[in-house]
C-alpha positions as CSV (number, residue, x, y, z in Angstrom):
1,M,-28.5,2.6,-17.0
2,F,-25.2,2.3,-18.7
3,R,-23.4,3.9,-15.8
4,G,-24.9,1.2,-13.5
5,L,-23.6,-1.5,-15.9
6,Y,-20.1,-0.1,-15.8
7,T,-20.2,0.1,-12.0
8,V,-21.3,-3.6,-11.7
9,T,-18.7,-4.8,-14.2
10,S,-15.9,-2.9,-12.4
11,A,-16.9,-4.6,-9.2
12,M,-16.8,-8.0,-11.0
13,Q,-13.3,-7.3,-12.2
14,T,-12.1,-6.3,-8.7
15,N,-13.7,-9.5,-7.3
16,Q,-11.8,-11.5,-9.9
17,K,-8.5,-10.0,-8.7
18,K,-9.5,-10.7,-5.1
19,L,-10.1,-14.3,-5.9
20,D,-6.7,-14.6,-7.6
21,V,-5.1,-13.2,-4.4
22,V,-7.0,-15.4,-2.0
23,T,-6.1,-18.6,-4.0
24,N,-2.5,-17.6,-4.1
25,N,-2.6,-17.2,-0.3
26,I,-4.1,-20.6,0.1
27,A,-1.4,-22.1,-2.2
28,N,1.3,-20.7,0.0
29,A,-0.2,-21.6,3.4
30,N,2.8,-23.9,4.0
31,T,5.5,-21.7,2.5
32,N,8.2,-20.6,5.0
33,G,8.0,-16.9,5.9
34,F,5.2,-16.2,3.4
35,K,3.0,-13.1,4.1
36,K,-0.6,-13.0,2.9
37,D,-1.8,-10.4,0.5
38,V,-5.0,-8.4,0.6
39,V,-6.6,-6.4,-2.2
40,I,-7.1,-2.7,-1.5
41,S,-9.9,-1.3,-3.6
42,E,-11.2,2.2,-4.1
43,A,-13.7,4.1,-6.1
44,F,-12.6,5.7,-9.3
45,P,-11.6,9.4,-8.9
46,E,-14.5,11.6,-8.2
47,K,-15.2,13.8,-11.3
48,L,-17.2,17.0,-11.3
49,I,-20.6,16.8,-13.0
50,S,-22.3,19.9,-14.4
51,K,-25.7,21.0,-15.7
52,I,-25.9,21.2,-19.5
53,N,-26.0,25.0,-19.8
54,P,-23.4,27.8,-20.3
55,K,-20.9,28.0,-17.6
56,L,-21.5,30.5,-14.9
57,P,-18.8,32.4,-13.0
58,S,-17.5,30.8,-9.8
59,N,-17.7,32.5,-6.5
60,P,-14.2,32.5,-5.0
61,N,-15.4,34.0,-1.7
62,N,-17.9,31.2,-1.1
63,K,-15.3,29.1,0.8
64,G,-17.0,28.1,4.0
65,S,-15.1,27.1,7.1
66,L,-13.0,24.0,7.4
67,E,-13.1,21.4,10.2
68,V,-9.6,20.4,11.0
69,K,-8.4,17.5,13.1
70,R,-4.9,16.3,13.8
71,D,-4.1,12.7,12.9
72,G,-0.7,12.3,14.5
73,E,1.7,14.0,12.1
74,G,-1.1,14.4,9.6
75,F,-4.3,16.3,9.2
76,F,-7.9,15.4,8.5
77,V,-9.9,18.2,7.0
78,T,-13.5,18.5,5.8
79,T,-15.4,21.4,4.1
80,P,-19.1,22.0,3.6
81,K,-18.5,24.0,0.4
82,G,-16.2,23.5,-2.5
83,F,-13.8,20.6,-2.9
84,F,-10.3,19.4,-2.1
85,T,-8.3,18.3,-5.1
86,V,-5.9,15.4,-5.3
87,D,-3.7,14.5,-8.3
88,S,-4.1,10.8,-8.7
89,P,-2.6,8.6,-11.5
90,M,-6.0,8.5,-13.2
91,G,-6.4,12.3,-13.1
92,K,-7.7,14.9,-10.6
93,S,-10.1,13.7,-7.9
94,Y,-12.4,15.9,-5.9
95,N,-13.8,15.3,-2.4
96,R,-15.1,17.2,0.6
97,S,-12.8,15.4,3.1
98,L,-9.1,14.8,2.9
99,R,-6.2,13.2,4.9
100,F,-2.8,14.6,4.2
101,A,0.7,15.2,5.7
102,V,3.9,17.0,4.7
103,D,6.5,14.8,3.0
104,E,10.3,15.1,3.2
105,Q,10.3,17.7,0.4
106,G,7.6,19.8,2.0
107,Y,4.8,18.8,-0.4
108,L,1.3,18.1,0.9
109,K,0.4,14.5,0.1
110,T,-2.1,11.8,1.1
111,Y,-0.6,9.1,3.2
112,T,-0.7,5.5,4.6
113,R,0.7,4.1,7.8
114,D,4.1,2.4,8.2
115,I,4.9,-0.6,10.3
116,N,5.1,1.5,13.4
117,K,1.8,3.3,12.7
118,G,3.6,6.4,11.6
119,V,2.7,8.6,8.7
120,D,4.1,7.3,5.4
121,T,3.7,9.6,2.3
122,T,5.9,7.5,0.0
123,T,3.0,6.2,-2.1
124,G,0.7,9.2,-1.5
125,F,-0.9,11.5,-4.0
126,Y,-0.1,15.2,-4.2
127,V,-2.7,17.7,-2.8
128,L,-3.4,20.6,-5.2
129,D,-4.4,24.1,-4.3
130,S,-7.4,26.0,-5.7
131,N,-5.4,26.8,-8.9
132,G,-4.4,23.2,-9.5
133,N,-0.8,23.5,-8.4
134,K,1.1,21.4,-5.9
135,I,1.5,22.9,-2.4
136,Q,5.0,23.0,-1.0
137,A,6.0,24.3,2.5
138,P,9.5,25.9,2.6
139,N,10.3,24.6,6.1
140,N,8.0,21.5,6.1
141,N,5.9,23.2,8.7
142,I,2.4,24.4,8.0
143,E,-0.7,25.9,9.6
144,I,-4.2,25.8,8.4
145,D,-6.6,28.8,8.3
146,K,-9.9,27.2,9.1
147,A,-11.9,30.3,8.1
148,N,-10.7,30.5,4.5
149,G,-8.8,27.2,3.9
150,N,-5.4,28.9,3.4
151,I,-2.2,27.0,4.1
152,L,0.4,29.1,5.9
153,S,4.1,28.6,6.4
154,N,6.1,31.1,8.5
155,G,3.0,33.2,8.5
156,Q,2.8,33.4,4.7
157,V,0.0,32.0,2.6
158,I,1.4,29.3,0.3
159,G,-1.8,28.1,-1.1
160,N,-5.5,27.5,-0.6
161,L,-7.0,24.0,-0.2
162,I,-10.5,24.7,-1.4
163,Y,-11.4,24.6,-5.1
164,N,-14.7,26.3,-5.9
165,P,-16.1,25.1,-9.2
166,H,-18.5,27.0,-11.5
167,K,-22.0,27.4,-10.2
168,N,-23.3,24.9,-12.8
169,V,-21.4,22.1,-11.1
170,I,-24.0,20.0,-9.2
171,G,-21.7,17.5,-7.5
172,T,-19.2,14.6,-8.2
173,I,-19.5,11.2,-9.7
174,N,-17.3,8.1,-10.0
175,G,-17.2,5.2,-12.4
176,G,-17.4,2.4,-9.9
177,L,-14.8,0.3,-8.1
178,R,-11.2,-0.3,-9.1
179,L,-8.1,-2.1,-7.8
180,D,-5.9,0.4,-5.9
181,R,-3.0,-1.9,-4.9
182,I,-2.2,-5.3,-3.4
183,Q,-1.1,-4.8,0.1
184,T,1.0,-7.4,2.0
185,N,0.2,-8.2,5.6
186,F,3.5,-8.5,7.4
187,K,2.1,-10.0,10.6
188,S,4.5,-12.6,11.9
189,G,3.8,-16.3,11.4
190,Q,4.2,-19.1,13.8
191,L,7.8,-20.1,14.8
192,I,8.5,-23.7,14.0
193,P,11.6,-25.5,15.6
194,T,13.6,-27.5,13.1
195,N,16.9,-28.2,15.0
196,N,18.8,-27.4,11.7
197,K,21.7,-25.0,12.3
198,L,21.1,-23.4,8.9
199,D,17.5,-22.5,9.6
200,F,16.8,-19.0,11.1
201,A,13.6,-17.3,12.2
202,I,13.2,-13.6,12.9
203,K,11.1,-12.9,16.0
204,G,9.6,-9.5,15.6
205,D,10.0,-7.0,12.7
206,G,12.9,-7.3,10.3
207,F,14.2,-8.8,7.0
208,F,17.3,-10.7,5.9
209,K,19.1,-8.8,3.1
210,I,19.8,-10.9,0.0
211,Q,22.2,-10.3,-2.9
212,T,20.7,-11.3,-6.2
213,Q,21.7,-10.7,-9.8
214,D,19.2,-7.9,-10.0
215,G,20.3,-6.2,-6.8
216,I,19.4,-6.2,-3.1
217,R,16.3,-8.0,-2.0
218,Y,14.6,-8.7,1.3
219,T,13.1,-11.9,2.7
220,R,11.7,-13.4,5.9
221,D,12.5,-17.0,4.8
222,G,15.5,-18.1,6.8
223,S,15.9,-21.6,5.3
224,F,19.5,-21.2,4.1
225,L,22.1,-23.5,2.7
226,T,25.9,-23.4,2.0
227,N,27.5,-23.7,-1.4
228,N,30.7,-25.6,-2.2
229,K,32.7,-22.6,-1.0
230,G,31.0,-22.5,2.4
231,E,29.1,-19.3,1.6
232,L,25.6,-18.9,3.1
233,I,23.0,-18.8,0.4
234,T,19.2,-19.1,-0.1
235,Q,17.4,-22.1,-1.5
236,D,17.7,-20.4,-5.0
237,G,21.4,-19.8,-4.7
238,N,21.3,-16.1,-3.9
239,Y,23.8,-14.8,-1.3
240,V,22.8,-14.0,2.2
241,L,24.4,-10.8,3.2
242,G,26.3,-9.9,6.3
243,K,27.4,-6.4,7.4
244,N,30.7,-7.0,5.5
245,G,29.2,-8.7,2.4
246,T,28.8,-12.4,1.7
247,I,29.2,-14.8,4.6
248,T,31.5,-17.8,4.7
249,I,31.0,-20.3,7.5
250,D,31.9,-23.9,8.5
251,K,30.0,-26.6,10.4
252,D,31.1,-25.3,13.9
253,F,29.6,-21.8,13.6
254,K,27.2,-20.2,16.1
255,V,24.8,-17.3,15.8
256,T,23.6,-15.0,18.6
257,A,20.1,-13.5,19.0
258,K,21.4,-10.3,17.3
259,G,22.7,-12.2,14.2
260,E,26.4,-12.2,15.2
261,L,28.3,-15.2,13.7
262,Y,31.1,-16.9,15.6
263,I,33.4,-19.7,14.5
264,D,35.5,-21.3,17.3
265,D,34.4,-18.4,19.6
266,S,35.9,-15.9,17.1
267,F,33.6,-13.2,15.7
268,V,33.3,-13.5,11.9
269,D,30.5,-11.2,10.8
270,Q,26.9,-10.3,11.6
271,L,23.8,-11.1,9.5
272,D,22.6,-8.0,7.8
273,I,19.0,-7.9,9.2
274,V,17.2,-4.6,9.0
275,N,13.7,-3.3,9.9
276,V,12.1,-1.6,6.9
277,L,9.6,1.0,8.3
278,N,7.9,1.8,5.0
279,V,6.9,-1.8,4.2
280,N,4.2,-0.4,1.9
281,V,6.9,0.1,-0.8
282,L,8.0,-3.6,-0.7
283,R,6.7,-5.6,-3.7
284,K,6.8,-9.4,-4.0
285,E,9.1,-10.6,-6.7
286,G,8.8,-14.4,-6.4
287,N,10.9,-17.0,-4.5
288,N,9.9,-15.4,-1.2
289,L,11.8,-12.2,-2.1
290,Y,10.7,-8.6,-1.8
291,K,12.0,-5.7,-3.9
292,V,11.6,-2.0,-3.3
293,E,9.3,0.0,-5.5
294,E,11.2,1.9,-8.2
295,N,12.4,5.4,-7.4
296,V,11.7,4.8,-3.7
297,N,14.3,4.5,-0.9
298,P,13.6,1.9,1.8
299,N,13.5,3.4,5.3
300,E,15.9,1.0,6.9
301,Q,16.2,1.0,10.7
302,E,18.3,-1.0,13.1
303,F,17.1,-4.5,13.8
304,K,15.7,-4.7,17.3
305,G,14.1,-8.1,17.2
306,E,15.5,-11.5,18.0
307,L,17.1,-14.1,15.7
308,L,16.4,-17.8,16.5
309,Q,18.7,-20.4,15.1
310,G,17.2,-23.8,14.4
311,S,13.7,-22.5,13.7
312,L,11.7,-21.3,10.8
313,E,8.9,-18.8,10.5
314,G,5.7,-20.3,9.1
315,S,3.2,-18.6,6.8
316,N,0.8,-16.1,8.4
317,V,-2.0,-17.4,6.2
318,S,-5.1,-18.9,7.9
319,S,-6.5,-21.4,5.4
320,I,-9.9,-21.3,7.1
321,N,-10.2,-17.5,6.9
322,E,-9.1,-17.6,3.3
323,M,-11.7,-20.2,2.4
324,V,-14.4,-18.0,4.1
325,D,-13.2,-15.0,2.1
326,M,-13.3,-17.1,-1.1
327,I,-16.9,-18.0,-0.5
328,T,-17.8,-14.4,0.2
329,I,-16.1,-13.2,-3.0
330,L,-17.8,-15.8,-5.1
331,R,-21.2,-14.8,-3.7
332,E,-20.6,-11.2,-4.5
333,Y,-19.5,-12.1,-8.0
334,E,-22.7,-14.1,-8.6
335,S,-24.8,-11.2,-7.3
336,N,-23.1,-8.8,-9.7
337,Q,-23.7,-11.3,-12.5
338,K,-27.5,-11.2,-11.8
339,V,-27.4,-7.4,-11.9
340,V,-25.6,-7.5,-15.3
341,K,-28.3,-10.0,-16.6
342,A,-31.0,-7.6,-15.4
343,Y,-29.4,-4.7,-17.2
344,D,-29.1,-6.8,-20.3
345,E,-32.8,-7.7,-20.2
346,M,-33.7,-4.0,-19.8
347,L,-31.5,-3.0,-22.7
348,G,-33.1,-5.7,-24.8
349,K,-36.6,-4.4,-24.0
350,A,-35.5,-0.8,-24.8
351,V,-34.2,-1.9,-28.2
352,N,-37.0,-4.2,-29.2
353,E,-40.1,-2.7,-27.6
354,I,-39.7,1.1,-27.2
355,G,-39.2,1.4,-31.0
356,K,-42.6,-0.2,-31.6
357,V,-44.5,2.4,-29.7
């Protein structure tokens, strides 16, 4: 009973966060270059549950065969016996299926997809072997022994994926739903002509690089100004960067589709526009700026899109869709409230009536 109550309340907390995100999206529906957010939720880590009796020895030979599928540069594996173990921030989690890839250091980690649909292990969790240790391939190349679950590199076994718990373990259990992260949808917004020479819109993937007091930041908002020195700045006074640093212009400047700046037909500089492949590591900081998650390097690539002068990129928020999502969230929240009320009534009866028997 109590576990059901915890599960429902965790869902209510997650819905509350979803509602906050949706309302923020609606509030920024007319903000230049704004990208909508979505809440990524997940179950709490799966924990092993055991019978209440003395522990029995495990059977290390009861591995079972793996089913292995390739997922681009990654792997998708399932096992009928035992569990795969992942080291999450909330502790070890156990499951019978797993998606993983090899990161730059050779470690096996879970992954997401970057902007080009490639494997991105930057924010992934470490995959552990049967002894609870991280698995690292010396040459970033691995093979999987389907029969026993061994991971091989250069023909040598470097770990085993399958953890076999004691025989008194009867399965796994989780504590309900929790917020995993808030993910930004970087789909392009509508291009809006303004005929203002200081307005720029990026057509395709890419970000302007901005110099702030706290370091380099990224933005899609190209509504720029000039200060009293003729330097190109954002609406909040931060410097817009070129390949050679800050940019100084005058009223007769021109910009090409690649971001090259000319004054009187003389090349001055080029706007520093980059394509960040691992956009999952970008975090909103306010004022339409993005910062890179701590201890993570952005995977910057050459800008291959098109820069449009005299236009701005609108928000990619659909107010109608967000309103529909808001109604759905509120209905889910109300349903969970009714379940909490039902649990409360049952607990009241258990306290007041069972004791009379």
